[in-house]
N, C-alpha and C positions, 0 to 999 in steps of 0.2 A: 763545221770549220775541221771537223776531224779527219773528213776526207782530203781536206786541201792540206793539211799537216801530212799525210801519207803520199800525197802526189809529190809534194815538197822533197820528202826523204826518198822518195823514189827515184825522182830526179838526182838527188846528190850522189846518193848511194850506188845507182844504176841496178845492175841484177841482185846485188848483195843486199839491199833492202829488200826487194821482191821475194828472196832466199831466205830471208829472216822471217818472214810471215809464212812461207811453204812448210818449212820445219813443225812449228807448233799444229799446224792443222792436220800434216801426215801423223802428229802423235794423237791428236783427239780422234782422229779416223781409226788409229790403231787400236785405242783403249776402247772405243765404241765399239770395234769389230768382236774383240776377244770378250767384252763383257755383255753384249748383248745378240750379236749375231750369230757366233759360234754356238753357244748353249741351245738356242733355239733348235740351230740346225741338227744337234745331237738328240733333241727331244724329239723331233721330227721323225730322226731315223729309227728310235728306239720305239716310237708308237707304230711306224709302218711295218717293224718287224715284229711287234707284237700282233698286229691285224693279220699278217700272212702266217703266224703261227696258230691260229685259231681255229678249232675243228667243233665237230658236232659234239653237243653233250655240256657244252661249256657254258657256264653262265656268265651274262655279260650285261653292260649299262650302256647306253647310248646316248647321243648328245642331247636330245629331246628328251630326256628323263625315261625312256622305256626300258625294262629290264626284261630278260628273257632267255631262254636256253637255246641254243644254235640247233635247228634241226637239221639244216643241210648247210653247207659251205659250197658256193657257188663262185666262178670268176670274178665277178664283181659285186655281187650280193650275197648276203645270208637270209635263209630262210629261218624266223625266229619264232617260236611259241612262247606269247607274252600270257598267255592264261590258257587253261587246258583246252585243246582242240581249236585254237584262234593261232593261226600262223599268220605271219606278214613277212615281207620282202624287205629288207632295210640293206642299204648302200654302206659297202664295206667299211668306209671313211665315216662314218657316224659313229662307231665305236669308239666311245671314251673310255673306257675300263674293263677288264675282266675282273670277274667276283670270283673268290674264294667258294670253296664248298661252304655252306653255312653262313658265310659272311653275311650280316645286315648292311643295309645301306644307311648310313647316317650323314645326312646334310646338316652344314651349319646355316648362318642368316643369309650367306652370299650364295647358296643354293649348290655348292661343292660339296 
């Protein structure tokens, strides 16, 4: 029934009826963009900058939960020592955060 009402209004109002629907849709998209998309882009840009600045000797935590010290920074990976004399090669994108000197990792119930 509501679709018939919409068609009837569109036929009577011509382009004005369709234009009346377009404005709220554009406003909703604009709000969605500024509330969801833009902050996410900013966070991703900061994360990529943080990964680009990583150097050997820094302590990092990876998405999989591993914590280690970067031994060597390569073009697309890091060689990380996760235990004494246990180096592993991990993709740069897997870095979730840089740990400060002496910082203990405390996780809440959600694992963050």
